C-alpha positions in Angstrom: 0.0 0.1 0.0 2.9 2.5 0.7 4.1 2.2 -2.8 0.7 3.1 -3.9 0.5 6.3 -2.1 2.4 8.5 -4.4 0.5 7.3 -7.4 -2.9 8.1 -5.6 -1.6 11.5 -4.8 -0.9 12.2 -8.4 -4.2 10.7 -9.4 -6.0 13.0 -6.9 -4.2 16.0 -8.2 -5.2 15.1 -11.9 -8.7 14.5 -10.7 -8.5 18.1 -9.2 -7.6 19.5 -12.5 -10.2 17.5 -14.5 -13.2 17.3 -12.3 -15.3 19.4 -9.9 -13.9 20.0 -6.5 -16.7 19.5 -3.8 -19.1 19.8 -6.6 -19.0 23.6 -6.3 -16.0 24.8 -8.6 -14.3 23.3 -11.5 -11.0 24.2 -12.7 -12.1 24.7 -16.1 -14.8 26.9 -14.7 -12.2 28.8 -12.8 -10.2 29.3 -16.0 -13.3 30.3 -17.9 -14.1 32.9 -15.2 -10.6 34.2 -15.3 -10.9 34.8 -19.1 -13.9 36.6 -18.5 -12.4 38.8 -15.8 -9.4 39.4 -18.1 -11.6 40.4 -20.9 -13.5 42.9 -18.6 -10.5 44.4 -16.8 -7.5 43.9 -19.2 -5.5 42.9 -16.1 -4.1 39.6 -17.7 -1.0 39.1 -15.4 -3.0 39.6 -12.2 -6.1 37.6 -13.2 -4.2 34.5 -14.4 -1.4 34.9 -11.6 -4.3 34.7 -9.0 -5.8 31.6 -11.0 -2.4 30.0 -11.0 -2.1 30.6 -7.2 -5.6 29.0 -6.6 -4.6 25.9 -8.7 -1.3 25.7 -6.7 -2.9 26.0 -3.3 -5.4 23.3 -4.0 -2.7 21.0 -5.4 -0.5 21.6 -2.3 -3.5 20.9 0.0 -4.0 17.5 -1.6 -0.3 16.8 -1.8 0.0 17.6 2.0 -2.9 15.5 3.1 -1.6 12.5 1.1 1.9 13.1 2.5 0.5 13.1 6.1 -1.5 9.9 5.2 1.6 8.3 3.7 3.6 9.2 6.9 0.9 7.7 9.1 0.6 4.5 7.2 4.3 4.0 6.9 4.7 4.7 10.8 2.1 2.2 11.4 3.6 -0.4 9.3 6.9 0.1 11.0 5.3 -0.5 14.4 4.0 -3.8 13.2 7.3 -4.9 11.7 9.1 -4.2 14.9 6.8 -6.3 17.1 8.3 -9.8 17.4 6.1 -12.6 16.5 5.2 -15.2 19.3 5.2 -18.8 18.2 2.2 -20.7 19.3 
C-alpha cells in the first residue's frame, strides 16, 4: 500500500484538474471565469496569476494531506514490523 500512495496523490491532483472540487467549482470553470475577468478588466497578469495561485494552493493541500496519510501509514507499518512474533 505504501508504494501506491504516491500514485494515488498524483491521481488525486489530476482529478482536481479534470473534475469538480466538492461539486462547487471546477478548474475549467475557474479558467473560464478568469478569461471573462481578463476581458472585462484587461489585467491579464493579475487575473491569471491569481488563478495559478488558486490551482497551486489546491494541489498543495491535496499533496500535504496525502503526504501526512503516507507518513501515518508507513509509521503504522513500522510499528507492526518491530513487534516480534510469538510462536504458538
